VONU-250369 format. One record per residue (C-alpha): residue in three letters; x, z, y. Coordinates in pm, 1 decimal. Layout:
REM residues N
{code: ALA | X: X | Z: Z | Y: Y}
...
This chain:
REM residues 391
{code: UNK | X: 20.9 | Z: -4.6 | Y: 10.8}
{code: UNK | X: 147.2 | Z: -111.6 | Y: 319.6}
{code: UNK | X: -161.9 | Z: -130.6 | Y: 577.2}
{code: UNK | X: -501.7 | Z: 49.4 | Y: 587.2}
{code: UNK | X: -765.6 | Z: -30.8 | Y: 824.5}
{code: UNK | X: -1075.5 | Z: 203.5 | Y: 837.7}
{code: UNK | X: -1432.4 | Z: 195.4 | Y: 1029.0}
{code: UNK | X: -1688.2 | Z: 458.4 | Y: 1036.8}
{code: UNK | X: -1528.5 | Z: 713.4 | Y: 808.8}
{code: UNK | X: -1659.8 | Z: 1076.8 | Y: 921.6}
{code: UNK | X: -1585.1 | Z: 1104.1 | Y: 1257.3}
{code: UNK | X: -1313.9 | Z: 862.9 | Y: 1239.7}
{code: UNK | X: -1448.7 | Z: 548.5 | Y: 1436.9}
{code: UNK | X: -1138.5 | Z: 328.0 | Y: 1367.0}
{code: UNK | X: -787.1 | Z: 331.9 | Y: 1210.9}
{code: UNK | X: -523.8 | Z: 52.4 | Y: 1176.2}
{code: UNK | X: -232.8 | Z: 203.2 | Y: 992.7}
{code: UNK | X: 85.8 | Z: 75.5 | Y: 909.4}
{code: UNK | X: 285.1 | Z: 265.7 | Y: 664.2}
{code: UNK | X: 650.8 | Z: 353.7 | Y: 715.3}
{code: UNK | X: 886.0 | Z: 560.1 | Y: 516.2}
{code: UNK | X: 777.8 | Z: 858.9 | Y: 678.3}
{code: UNK | X: 434.3 | Z: 824.8 | Y: 861.4}
{code: UNK | X: 312.2 | Z: 1117.4 | Y: 1113.4}
{code: UNK | X: -53.6 | Z: 1202.4 | Y: 1202.2}
{code: UNK | X: -94.4 | Z: 1393.5 | Y: 1493.7}
{code: UNK | X: -400.3 | Z: 1502.2 | Y: 1707.5}
{code: UNK | X: -645.2 | Z: 1787.0 | Y: 1765.0}
{code: UNK | X: -821.3 | Z: 2002.0 | Y: 1505.7}
{code: UNK | X: -1138.8 | Z: 1837.9 | Y: 1355.8}
{code: UNK | X: -1035.8 | Z: 1479.3 | Y: 1433.1}
{code: UNK | X: -1006.0 | Z: 1340.5 | Y: 1074.1}
{code: UNK | X: -644.6 | Z: 1379.9 | Y: 971.6}
{code: UNK | X: -706.9 | Z: 1564.2 | Y: 662.6}
{code: UNK | X: -1010.7 | Z: 1339.9 | Y: 566.8}
{code: UNK | X: -780.7 | Z: 1041.1 | Y: 618.1}
{code: UNK | X: -521.7 | Z: 1163.4 | Y: 403.6}
{code: UNK | X: -756.6 | Z: 1277.3 | Y: 124.3}
{code: UNK | X: -925.5 | Z: 926.8 | Y: 153.8}
{code: UNK | X: -566.6 | Z: 768.5 | Y: 100.4}
{code: UNK | X: -528.8 | Z: 981.1 | Y: -220.4}
{code: UNK | X: -858.1 | Z: 896.7 | Y: -353.5}
{code: UNK | X: -779.8 | Z: 536.6 | Y: -291.7}
{code: UNK | X: -450.2 | Z: 519.8 | Y: -492.4}
{code: UNK | X: -530.3 | Z: 778.4 | Y: -735.9}
{code: UNK | X: -916.6 | Z: 729.4 | Y: -790.2}
{code: UNK | X: -882.5 | Z: 678.6 | Y: -1172.6}
{code: UNK | X: -678.6 | Z: 991.0 | Y: -1228.0}
{code: UNK | X: -918.3 | Z: 1208.9 | Y: -992.2}
{code: UNK | X: -1232.5 | Z: 1092.3 | Y: -1180.8}
{code: UNK | X: -1046.5 | Z: 1171.9 | Y: -1514.3}
{code: UNK | X: -917.0 | Z: 1507.1 | Y: -1396.6}
{code: UNK | X: -1263.0 | Z: 1624.9 | Y: -1290.7}
{code: UNK | X: -1453.2 | Z: 1513.2 | Y: -1615.3}
{code: UNK | X: -1164.1 | Z: 1680.3 | Y: -1804.8}
{code: UNK | X: -1271.4 | Z: 2031.5 | Y: -1620.3}
{code: UNK | X: -1645.4 | Z: 1950.5 | Y: -1705.0}
{code: UNK | X: -1753.9 | Z: 1832.5 | Y: -1343.8}
{code: UNK | X: -2032.1 | Z: 1549.4 | Y: -1315.2}
{code: UNK | X: -2179.9 | Z: 1369.3 | Y: -1048.0}
{code: UNK | X: -2410.8 | Z: 1166.8 | Y: -1225.9}
{code: UNK | X: -2356.2 | Z: 810.8 | Y: -1057.2}
{code: UNK | X: -2446.1 | Z: 997.9 | Y: -713.0}
{code: UNK | X: -2142.2 | Z: 889.8 | Y: -471.3}
{code: UNK | X: -2294.2 | Z: 1139.0 | Y: -213.4}
{code: UNK | X: -2245.1 | Z: 1426.4 | Y: -475.3}
{code: UNK | X: -1885.6 | Z: 1288.2 | Y: -563.1}
{code: UNK | X: -1820.8 | Z: 1294.0 | Y: -192.9}
{code: UNK | X: -1876.7 | Z: 1669.1 | Y: -174.8}
{code: UNK | X: -1699.1 | Z: 1755.3 | Y: -482.8}
{code: UNK | X: -1386.9 | Z: 1543.5 | Y: -404.1}
{code: UNK | X: -1391.1 | Z: 1590.1 | Y: 8.5}
{code: UNK | X: -1543.2 | Z: 1949.6 | Y: -6.9}
{code: UNK | X: -1864.0 | Z: 2120.6 | Y: 80.7}
{code: UNK | X: -2079.8 | Z: 1940.0 | Y: 338.6}
{code: UNK | X: -1910.3 | Z: 1622.5 | Y: 315.8}
{code: UNK | X: -2184.8 | Z: 1429.3 | Y: 111.3}
{code: UNK | X: -2236.0 | Z: 1151.2 | Y: 377.7}
{code: UNK | X: -1854.7 | Z: 1107.2 | Y: 485.9}
{code: UNK | X: -1811.9 | Z: 758.7 | Y: 306.8}
{code: UNK | X: -2154.6 | Z: 608.4 | Y: 422.3}
{code: UNK | X: -2311.7 | Z: 245.8 | Y: 411.6}
{code: UNK | X: -2145.0 | Z: 167.1 | Y: 743.0}
{code: UNK | X: -1791.7 | Z: 275.9 | Y: 627.2}
{code: UNK | X: -1542.2 | Z: -7.4 | Y: 577.1}
{code: UNK | X: -1196.1 | Z: 32.8 | Y: 404.9}
{code: UNK | X: -940.8 | Z: -217.2 | Y: 365.5}
{code: UNK | X: -582.1 | Z: -168.8 | Y: 202.2}
{code: UNK | X: -366.0 | Z: -512.5 | Y: 241.8}
{code: UNK | X: -662.5 | Z: -735.4 | Y: 336.6}
{code: UNK | X: -867.0 | Z: -626.5 | Y: 40.7}
{code: UNK | X: -1196.3 | Z: -440.5 | Y: 89.0}
{code: UNK | X: -1264.6 | Z: -142.6 | Y: -97.1}
{code: UNK | X: -1585.9 | Z: 18.2 | Y: -213.2}
{code: UNK | X: -1643.8 | Z: 374.7 | Y: -312.5}
{code: UNK | X: -1798.2 | Z: 309.2 | Y: -620.8}
{code: UNK | X: -1523.2 | Z: 72.2 | Y: -756.1}
{code: UNK | X: -1299.6 | Z: 351.7 | Y: -764.4}
{code: UNK | X: -1481.4 | Z: 553.8 | Y: -1019.2}
{code: UNK | X: -1629.3 | Z: 483.9 | Y: -1385.8}
{code: UNK | X: -1961.3 | Z: 354.3 | Y: -1387.9}
{code: UNK | X: -2097.7 | Z: 586.9 | Y: -1642.6}
{code: UNK | X: -2021.5 | Z: 952.0 | Y: -1719.1}
{code: UNK | X: -2132.0 | Z: 1085.3 | Y: -2054.2}
{code: UNK | X: -2066.5 | Z: 1406.8 | Y: -2270.7}
{code: UNK | X: -1860.5 | Z: 1119.0 | Y: -2490.7}
{code: UNK | X: -1594.4 | Z: 1007.2 | Y: -2223.3}
{code: UNK | X: -1273.1 | Z: 1048.8 | Y: -2347.7}
{code: UNK | X: -1021.1 | Z: 1198.3 | Y: -2088.2}
{code: UNK | X: -742.7 | Z: 966.7 | Y: -2031.7}
{code: UNK | X: -414.0 | Z: 1106.6 | Y: -1870.7}
{code: UNK | X: -399.1 | Z: 836.8 | Y: -1597.4}
{code: UNK | X: -70.4 | Z: 847.3 | Y: -1377.1}
{code: UNK | X: -85.6 | Z: 1013.3 | Y: -1068.2}
{code: UNK | X: 76.7 | Z: 837.3 | Y: -753.1}
{code: UNK | X: 42.3 | Z: 1083.5 | Y: -493.2}
{code: UNK | X: 143.4 | Z: 1439.4 | Y: -456.6}
{code: UNK | X: -81.2 | Z: 1620.4 | Y: -215.7}
{code: UNK | X: 26.4 | Z: 1947.3 | Y: -47.4}
{code: UNK | X: -278.1 | Z: 2046.3 | Y: 133.2}
{code: UNK | X: -292.3 | Z: 2290.5 | Y: 442.5}
{code: UNK | X: -512.7 | Z: 2546.3 | Y: 262.9}
{code: UNK | X: -204.5 | Z: 2597.2 | Y: 18.8}
{code: UNK | X: -152.1 | Z: 2973.3 | Y: 72.4}
{code: UNK | X: -485.8 | Z: 2976.1 | Y: -108.8}
{code: UNK | X: -354.9 | Z: 2862.5 | Y: -424.5}
{code: UNK | X: -148.6 | Z: 3170.2 | Y: -492.8}
{code: UNK | X: -326.5 | Z: 3475.1 | Y: -584.5}
{code: UNK | X: -149.2 | Z: 3819.7 | Y: -583.8}
{code: UNK | X: 157.6 | Z: 3604.2 | Y: -659.7}
{code: UNK | X: 37.9 | Z: 3350.0 | Y: -927.4}
{code: UNK | X: -126.1 | Z: 3003.2 | Y: -879.7}
{code: UNK | X: -493.3 | Z: 2967.9 | Y: -952.4}
{code: UNK | X: -627.4 | Z: 2741.3 | Y: -1229.8}
{code: UNK | X: -802.6 | Z: 2423.7 | Y: -1148.8}
{code: UNK | X: -1141.7 | Z: 2581.5 | Y: -1237.5}
{code: UNK | X: -1081.4 | Z: 2910.9 | Y: -1083.2}
{code: UNK | X: -1201.9 | Z: 2748.7 | Y: -711.9}
{code: UNK | X: -1555.9 | Z: 2718.5 | Y: -620.4}
{code: UNK | X: -1733.1 | Z: 2406.8 | Y: -618.8}
{code: UNK | X: -1712.8 | Z: 2275.6 | Y: -260.2}
{code: UNK | X: -1352.1 | Z: 2351.9 | Y: -231.8}
{code: UNK | X: -1146.1 | Z: 2017.6 | Y: -180.4}
{code: UNK | X: -1029.1 | Z: 1845.7 | Y: -486.0}
{code: UNK | X: -667.2 | Z: 1841.5 | Y: -346.5}
{code: UNK | X: -636.7 | Z: 2211.8 | Y: -298.8}
{code: UNK | X: -749.2 | Z: 2268.7 | Y: -682.7}
{code: UNK | X: -513.4 | Z: 2004.8 | Y: -811.9}
{code: UNK | X: -225.8 | Z: 2134.9 | Y: -623.0}
{code: UNK | X: -269.4 | Z: 2484.6 | Y: -740.0}
{code: UNK | X: -303.1 | Z: 2336.3 | Y: -1106.5}
{code: UNK | X: 26.0 | Z: 2163.8 | Y: -1037.1}
{code: UNK | X: 168.6 | Z: 2501.0 | Y: -908.2}
{code: UNK | X: 64.8 | Z: 2673.2 | Y: -1214.7}
{code: UNK | X: 205.6 | Z: 2422.0 | Y: -1452.2}
{code: UNK | X: 544.9 | Z: 2437.5 | Y: -1281.6}
{code: UNK | X: 558.6 | Z: 2840.2 | Y: -1316.3}
{code: UNK | X: 476.3 | Z: 2784.3 | Y: -1680.4}
{code: UNK | X: 679.9 | Z: 2530.0 | Y: -1784.9}
{code: UNK | X: 970.5 | Z: 2506.0 | Y: -1493.8}
{code: UNK | X: 1076.9 | Z: 2878.4 | Y: -1462.2}
{code: UNK | X: 941.0 | Z: 3103.9 | Y: -1725.2}
{code: UNK | X: 1197.3 | Z: 3212.2 | Y: -1979.6}
{code: UNK | X: 1135.9 | Z: 3369.7 | Y: -2308.7}
{code: UNK | X: 1425.3 | Z: 3582.7 | Y: -2278.1}
{code: UNK | X: 1440.2 | Z: 3691.8 | Y: -1937.8}
{code: UNK | X: 1271.6 | Z: 3676.1 | Y: -1621.3}
{code: UNK | X: 1376.6 | Z: 3362.2 | Y: -1391.2}
{code: UNK | X: 1510.1 | Z: 3319.1 | Y: -1021.3}
{code: UNK | X: 1278.7 | Z: 3104.2 | Y: -813.7}
{code: UNK | X: 1511.3 | Z: 3104.9 | Y: -504.6}
{code: UNK | X: 1780.6 | Z: 3048.6 | Y: -461.2}
{code: UNK | X: 1798.0 | Z: 2824.5 | Y: -786.4}
{code: UNK | X: 2110.3 | Z: 2653.7 | Y: -884.7}
{code: UNK | X: 2104.1 | Z: 2248.6 | Y: -897.0}
{code: UNK | X: 1732.4 | Z: 2246.3 | Y: -732.3}
{code: UNK | X: 1818.7 | Z: 2177.0 | Y: -376.7}
{code: UNK | X: 2125.3 | Z: 2052.1 | Y: -199.5}
{code: UNK | X: 2341.3 | Z: 2358.1 | Y: -113.3}
{code: UNK | X: 2339.6 | Z: 2311.5 | Y: 267.5}
{code: UNK | X: 1949.7 | Z: 2266.4 | Y: 248.6}
{code: UNK | X: 1935.2 | Z: 2613.3 | Y: 50.0}
{code: UNK | X: 2147.7 | Z: 2765.9 | Y: 266.1}
{code: UNK | X: 1914.8 | Z: 2654.3 | Y: 571.1}
{code: UNK | X: 1604.0 | Z: 2819.1 | Y: 408.0}
{code: UNK | X: 1786.6 | Z: 3125.6 | Y: 317.9}
{code: UNK | X: 1916.5 | Z: 3172.1 | Y: 696.2}
{code: UNK | X: 1572.2 | Z: 3080.7 | Y: 842.2}
{code: UNK | X: 1312.9 | Z: 3230.8 | Y: 596.1}
{code: UNK | X: 1450.9 | Z: 3437.1 | Y: 306.3}
{code: UNK | X: 1750.5 | Z: 3633.6 | Y: 519.5}
{code: UNK | X: 1946.5 | Z: 3721.0 | Y: 196.0}
{code: UNK | X: 1646.2 | Z: 3790.5 | Y: -9.5}
{code: UNK | X: 1580.9 | Z: 3676.1 | Y: -354.8}
{code: UNK | X: 1262.3 | Z: 3533.1 | Y: -483.7}
{code: UNK | X: 1221.3 | Z: 3623.4 | Y: -843.7}
{code: UNK | X: 920.7 | Z: 3581.1 | Y: -1126.5}
{code: UNK | X: 896.8 | Z: 3908.7 | Y: -1281.4}
{code: UNK | X: 687.2 | Z: 4083.7 | Y: -1560.9}
{code: UNK | X: 435.1 | Z: 4308.0 | Y: -1334.1}
{code: UNK | X: 196.5 | Z: 4525.1 | Y: -1572.2}
{code: UNK | X: 241.1 | Z: 4274.4 | Y: -1847.9}
{code: UNK | X: 182.1 | Z: 3968.5 | Y: -1637.8}
{code: UNK | X: 404.6 | Z: 3705.3 | Y: -1456.1}
{code: UNK | X: 442.8 | Z: 3758.4 | Y: -1077.1}
{code: UNK | X: 655.2 | Z: 3611.5 | Y: -784.9}
{code: UNK | X: 826.8 | Z: 3892.4 | Y: -592.9}
{code: UNK | X: 1083.8 | Z: 3922.7 | Y: -337.3}
{code: UNK | X: 1388.5 | Z: 4121.6 | Y: -410.4}
{code: UNK | X: 1550.4 | Z: 4271.8 | Y: -96.0}
{code: UNK | X: 1845.1 | Z: 4474.5 | Y: -176.1}
{code: UNK | X: 1683.9 | Z: 4561.2 | Y: -489.6}
{code: UNK | X: 1341.7 | Z: 4654.4 | Y: -356.9}
{code: UNK | X: 1079.1 | Z: 4449.7 | Y: -525.5}
{code: UNK | X: 811.2 | Z: 4320.5 | Y: -272.9}
{code: UNK | X: 469.7 | Z: 4174.6 | Y: -412.6}
{code: UNK | X: 332.9 | Z: 3881.2 | Y: -281.9}
{code: UNK | X: 104.2 | Z: 4025.8 | Y: -24.4}
{code: UNK | X: 388.2 | Z: 4264.4 | Y: 150.8}
{code: UNK | X: 585.4 | Z: 3940.1 | Y: 227.6}
{code: UNK | X: 583.3 | Z: 3803.0 | Y: 601.7}
{code: UNK | X: 329.6 | Z: 3560.7 | Y: 696.2}
{code: UNK | X: 593.5 | Z: 3298.2 | Y: 699.6}
{code: UNK | X: 713.7 | Z: 3366.0 | Y: 343.5}
{code: UNK | X: 368.4 | Z: 3345.6 | Y: 193.1}
{code: UNK | X: 296.0 | Z: 3038.2 | Y: 387.8}
{code: UNK | X: 606.7 | Z: 2868.4 | Y: 262.5}
{code: UNK | X: 606.9 | Z: 2981.2 | Y: -81.5}
{code: UNK | X: 348.2 | Z: 2762.5 | Y: -216.6}
{code: UNK | X: 522.0 | Z: 2467.8 | Y: -6.9}
{code: UNK | X: 867.9 | Z: 2530.8 | Y: -177.7}
{code: UNK | X: 719.1 | Z: 2519.8 | Y: -503.5}
{code: UNK | X: 560.7 | Z: 2208.4 | Y: -439.1}
{code: UNK | X: 881.4 | Z: 2044.5 | Y: -324.5}
{code: UNK | X: 1049.9 | Z: 2192.7 | Y: -624.4}
{code: UNK | X: 783.9 | Z: 1983.9 | Y: -839.4}
{code: UNK | X: 905.9 | Z: 1677.0 | Y: -668.8}
{code: UNK | X: 1284.6 | Z: 1754.7 | Y: -710.6}
{code: UNK | X: 1410.2 | Z: 1775.9 | Y: -1061.9}
{code: UNK | X: 1713.6 | Z: 1955.3 | Y: -1144.5}
{code: UNK | X: 1921.6 | Z: 1625.7 | Y: -1122.5}
{code: UNK | X: 2117.2 | Z: 1446.6 | Y: -863.6}
{code: UNK | X: 1883.8 | Z: 1285.0 | Y: -623.4}
{code: UNK | X: 1610.5 | Z: 1178.8 | Y: -860.4}
{code: UNK | X: 1242.9 | Z: 1187.6 | Y: -820.4}
{code: UNK | X: 920.9 | Z: 1197.5 | Y: -1047.1}
{code: UNK | X: 908.4 | Z: 843.1 | Y: -1168.4}
{code: UNK | X: 518.6 | Z: 812.6 | Y: -1102.2}
{code: UNK | X: 499.2 | Z: 938.1 | Y: -754.2}
{code: UNK | X: 523.8 | Z: 702.9 | Y: -486.6}
{code: UNK | X: 364.4 | Z: 914.6 | Y: -185.9}
{code: UNK | X: 376.3 | Z: 1284.3 | Y: -102.7}
{code: UNK | X: 118.6 | Z: 1415.6 | Y: 143.8}
{code: UNK | X: 215.1 | Z: 1763.6 | Y: 334.4}
{code: UNK | X: -31.3 | Z: 1877.0 | Y: 549.5}
{code: UNK | X: 90.2 | Z: 2096.8 | Y: 864.3}
{code: UNK | X: 449.7 | Z: 2187.1 | Y: 705.0}
{code: UNK | X: 532.4 | Z: 2397.4 | Y: 978.3}
{code: UNK | X: 225.4 | Z: 2657.4 | Y: 913.3}
{code: UNK | X: 363.2 | Z: 3016.4 | Y: 960.8}
{code: UNK | X: 699.0 | Z: 2917.0 | Y: 1033.8}
{code: UNK | X: 952.4 | Z: 2983.0 | Y: 1314.8}
{code: UNK | X: 1112.0 | Z: 2657.2 | Y: 1488.6}
{code: UNK | X: 1441.3 | Z: 2745.0 | Y: 1297.4}
{code: UNK | X: 1236.9 | Z: 2749.1 | Y: 961.6}
{code: UNK | X: 1070.9 | Z: 2419.9 | Y: 1082.8}
{code: UNK | X: 1413.6 | Z: 2229.5 | Y: 1081.8}
{code: UNK | X: 1493.8 | Z: 2334.1 | Y: 755.6}
{code: UNK | X: 1168.6 | Z: 2197.2 | Y: 609.7}
{code: UNK | X: 1250.7 | Z: 1903.3 | Y: 795.1}
{code: UNK | X: 1571.5 | Z: 1870.4 | Y: 602.9}
{code: UNK | X: 1378.4 | Z: 1905.1 | Y: 287.8}
{code: UNK | X: 1164.6 | Z: 1633.4 | Y: 396.0}
{code: UNK | X: 1448.9 | Z: 1382.0 | Y: 466.9}
{code: UNK | X: 1575.1 | Z: 1492.3 | Y: 129.5}
{code: UNK | X: 1266.1 | Z: 1364.2 | Y: -11.7}
{code: UNK | X: 1300.0 | Z: 1026.2 | Y: 194.1}
{code: UNK | X: 1661.1 | Z: 987.8 | Y: 42.2}
{code: UNK | X: 1524.7 | Z: 1041.6 | Y: -329.7}
{code: UNK | X: 1261.2 | Z: 728.5 | Y: -269.0}
{code: UNK | X: 943.2 | Z: 894.0 | Y: -192.0}
{code: UNK | X: 727.6 | Z: 798.1 | Y: 118.8}
{code: UNK | X: 601.0 | Z: 1058.7 | Y: 295.0}
{code: UNK | X: 257.7 | Z: 1108.0 | Y: 496.5}
{code: UNK | X: 253.8 | Z: 1430.1 | Y: 720.0}
{code: UNK | X: -2.6 | Z: 1574.8 | Y: 936.7}
{code: UNK | X: 122.7 | Z: 1818.8 | Y: 1227.0}
{code: UNK | X: 79.9 | Z: 2016.5 | Y: 1529.3}
{code: UNK | X: 454.3 | Z: 2086.2 | Y: 1580.4}
{code: UNK | X: 636.6 | Z: 1950.5 | Y: 1865.6}
{code: UNK | X: 947.1 | Z: 2042.4 | Y: 1675.0}
{code: UNK | X: 896.4 | Z: 1808.0 | Y: 1392.6}
{code: UNK | X: 771.2 | Z: 1538.0 | Y: 1656.2}
{code: UNK | X: 1095.5 | Z: 1579.6 | Y: 1837.9}
{code: UNK | X: 1324.4 | Z: 1574.5 | Y: 1527.6}
{code: UNK | X: 1174.7 | Z: 1238.9 | Y: 1452.9}
{code: UNK | X: 1201.0 | Z: 1118.3 | Y: 1801.1}
{code: UNK | X: 1574.6 | Z: 1215.8 | Y: 1808.3}
{code: UNK | X: 1621.0 | Z: 1030.1 | Y: 1444.3}
{code: UNK | X: 1436.4 | Z: 705.5 | Y: 1583.4}
{code: UNK | X: 1682.8 | Z: 686.9 | Y: 1922.3}
{code: UNK | X: 1991.0 | Z: 758.3 | Y: 1680.4}
{code: UNK | X: 1885.3 | Z: 474.9 | Y: 1477.3}
{code: UNK | X: 1829.3 | Z: 247.2 | Y: 1777.7}
{code: UNK | X: 2158.3 | Z: 324.4 | Y: 1914.9}
{code: UNK | X: 2345.3 | Z: 269.3 | Y: 1567.3}
{code: UNK | X: 2467.0 | Z: 642.5 | Y: 1622.6}
{code: UNK | X: 2713.1 | Z: 842.1 | Y: 1375.2}
{code: UNK | X: 2579.2 | Z: 1077.4 | Y: 1137.1}
{code: UNK | X: 2754.8 | Z: 1345.9 | Y: 1328.7}
{code: UNK | X: 2483.5 | Z: 1358.5 | Y: 1564.3}
{code: UNK | X: 2248.1 | Z: 1449.8 | Y: 1277.6}
{code: UNK | X: 2479.6 | Z: 1739.3 | Y: 1175.9}
{code: UNK | X: 2445.0 | Z: 1867.8 | Y: 1538.3}
{code: UNK | X: 2079.1 | Z: 1814.7 | Y: 1543.2}
{code: UNK | X: 2037.9 | Z: 2028.8 | Y: 1249.6}
{code: UNK | X: 2347.1 | Z: 2291.2 | Y: 1325.3}
{code: UNK | X: 2534.3 | Z: 2177.0 | Y: 975.2}
{code: UNK | X: 2880.1 | Z: 2149.2 | Y: 865.9}
{code: UNK | X: 2977.5 | Z: 1803.6 | Y: 723.5}
{code: UNK | X: 2961.9 | Z: 1750.3 | Y: 346.5}
{code: UNK | X: 2965.4 | Z: 1452.5 | Y: 131.6}
{code: UNK | X: 2591.3 | Z: 1497.3 | Y: -3.6}
{code: UNK | X: 2456.5 | Z: 1548.1 | Y: 335.4}
{code: UNK | X: 2670.7 | Z: 1242.3 | Y: 477.4}
{code: UNK | X: 2495.6 | Z: 1008.2 | Y: 204.0}
{code: UNK | X: 2172.5 | Z: 1179.1 | Y: 295.7}
{code: UNK | X: 2200.6 | Z: 1108.5 | Y: 666.3}
{code: UNK | X: 2334.6 | Z: 781.1 | Y: 634.6}
{code: UNK | X: 2027.4 | Z: 659.3 | Y: 417.5}
{code: UNK | X: 1811.3 | Z: 814.1 | Y: 668.8}
{code: UNK | X: 1983.0 | Z: 628.8 | Y: 962.5}
{code: UNK | X: 2020.9 | Z: 289.6 | Y: 813.4}
{code: UNK | X: 1712.5 | Z: 228.5 | Y: 593.3}
{code: UNK | X: 1399.0 | Z: 473.3 | Y: 666.0}
{code: UNK | X: 1120.1 | Z: 364.6 | Y: 904.8}
{code: UNK | X: 900.3 | Z: 635.4 | Y: 1096.2}
{code: UNK | X: 586.9 | Z: 562.2 | Y: 1204.5}
{code: UNK | X: 345.9 | Z: 812.7 | Y: 1419.0}
{code: UNK | X: -20.6 | Z: 787.5 | Y: 1490.0}
{code: UNK | X: -247.3 | Z: 975.8 | Y: 1711.2}
{code: UNK | X: -598.8 | Z: 1085.0 | Y: 1672.6}
{code: UNK | X: -788.8 | Z: 1043.7 | Y: 1977.4}
{code: UNK | X: -1125.2 | Z: 1203.4 | Y: 2026.8}
{code: UNK | X: -1354.9 | Z: 987.2 | Y: 2232.5}
{code: UNK | X: -1725.0 | Z: 1032.8 | Y: 2315.0}
{code: UNK | X: -1840.7 | Z: 821.3 | Y: 2044.8}
{code: UNK | X: -1556.4 | Z: 909.9 | Y: 1797.3}
{code: UNK | X: -1214.5 | Z: 949.4 | Y: 1678.9}
{code: UNK | X: -963.1 | Z: 628.1 | Y: 1742.3}
{code: UNK | X: -643.8 | Z: 651.2 | Y: 1543.7}
{code: UNK | X: -345.4 | Z: 497.1 | Y: 1764.4}
{code: UNK | X: 1.8 | Z: 398.1 | Y: 1705.4}
{code: UNK | X: 243.8 | Z: 593.4 | Y: 1919.8}
{code: UNK | X: 524.9 | Z: 541.4 | Y: 1719.2}
{code: UNK | X: 763.1 | Z: 463.0 | Y: 2001.1}
{code: UNK | X: 726.3 | Z: 842.7 | Y: 2111.4}
{code: UNK | X: 858.2 | Z: 695.5 | Y: 2472.6}
{code: UNK | X: 840.6 | Z: 1011.5 | Y: 2704.7}
{code: UNK | X: 811.1 | Z: 731.6 | Y: 2988.2}
{code: UNK | X: 533.8 | Z: 521.7 | Y: 2851.4}
{code: UNK | X: 238.5 | Z: 470.9 | Y: 3072.9}
{code: UNK | X: 6.9 | Z: 592.0 | Y: 2822.4}
{code: UNK | X: 14.3 | Z: 956.5 | Y: 2837.7}
{code: UNK | X: -91.2 | Z: 973.4 | Y: 2446.1}
{code: UNK | X: 241.5 | Z: 819.7 | Y: 2382.7}
{code: UNK | X: 426.4 | Z: 998.9 | Y: 2646.6}
{code: UNK | X: 300.3 | Z: 1351.7 | Y: 2554.6}
{code: UNK | X: 345.1 | Z: 1267.3 | Y: 2202.7}
{code: UNK | X: -38.6 | Z: 1295.9 | Y: 2121.7}
{code: UNK | X: -78.1 | Z: 1617.8 | Y: 2331.9}
{code: UNK | X: 197.0 | Z: 1806.3 | Y: 2176.7}
{code: UNK | X: 429.8 | Z: 1822.7 | Y: 2462.1}
{code: UNK | X: 152.1 | Z: 1823.6 | Y: 2757.5}
{code: UNK | X: 133.0 | Z: 2180.3 | Y: 2795.4}
{code: UNK | X: 538.6 | Z: 2222.7 | Y: 2823.4}
{code: UNK | X: 517.9 | Z: 1982.9 | Y: 3103.8}
{code: UNK | X: 217.8 | Z: 2119.9 | Y: 3271.1}
{code: UNK | X: 387.6 | Z: 2460.2 | Y: 3248.4}
{code: UNK | X: 712.7 | Z: 2329.0 | Y: 3414.8}
{code: UNK | X: 495.8 | Z: 2151.1 | Y: 3704.6}
{code: UNK | X: 294.2 | Z: 2455.4 | Y: 3768.9}
{code: UNK | X: 624.3 | Z: 2689.2 | Y: 3777.4}
{code: UNK | X: 807.1 | Z: 2416.9 | Y: 4017.7}
{code: UNK | X: 497.6 | Z: 2407.0 | Y: 4244.0}
{code: UNK | X: 482.2 | Z: 2762.5 | Y: 4268.3}
{code: UNK | X: 853.9 | Z: 2816.7 | Y: 4370.5}
{code: UNK | X: 810.6 | Z: 2496.9 | Y: 4615.9}
{code: UNK | X: 506.3 | Z: 2670.7 | Y: 4783.6}
{code: UNK | X: 730.5 | Z: 3024.2 | Y: 4841.8}
{code: UNK | X: 992.4 | Z: 2817.3 | Y: 5038.1}
């Protein structure tokens, strides 16, 4: 999929999107960013989604409005309506064509491949008392992507970390991340603490070990709790092998990777995103963070000026190393970055390309990066005016 055109999907009036290696979605709350990302997941993984729902006993009886609510979440029954138009690479797509025509108790579940790994904004809900929830533990009406993400984490914890002989270290974990990225996460998020998988009252639980003191999940900082399911999702995408990826996964969706994090920690997460690009994934990211946009603005300018990788080392405050030099060279030479702004109008949301991120653009949406930097500019103007008025 290289291009997507949409009309009349929920609050989205129109969207024309070309996908880069990293495609960013920015805009106010409730403008359709999450809906669009879920739609992309449905368009690519429709057969896998339908098979998974039937595997766990869900039925929608050929009623597409019921499927809308089952997949997108409660209250979304009319999201994809008769007036909705969806075109992928010049081919119009219909919702009923994405799903099986007939459902029956005799339907045989087939393990359809999954091509998009989706990390939802509600990911903190997937960890309950330090352990991922199962797919069927969620209520009908909870978005499918939340349930599936939690199930991915549950299987990862069972198959990837659990040891028959001893408890396992989750972070830091040898070979899973580049050492430079692991060190950056430690400095900005964990501050020397270790994340462990321990047995507590005969049940496995994720705990933080701070100088020998074991803290349960609910005693962690808000940022650590928000980051933990994101880290586990990134682990799932990063097998313990040099720069490898999951063979079937093409796209990775990350909603609001900055949630609960200090700007320095956000830079560490951006490094992990760049590593995903280096491994061959394509990323779709929604964000409200100017830090992320500032990093992409800097990378695009470095690309346009054919700059040396030393400037990326300066940007992320890292010491040079061969693995990171290889990663940074790949980013500067080969990766494309697009940004789209979800612009709320009176008659609906228009999704517009602001990829230049030019602070001098006549279009204020582009100059203010979709409103993420407008308050900073306004604050500076107000203070400057106040100082001048006192002279």
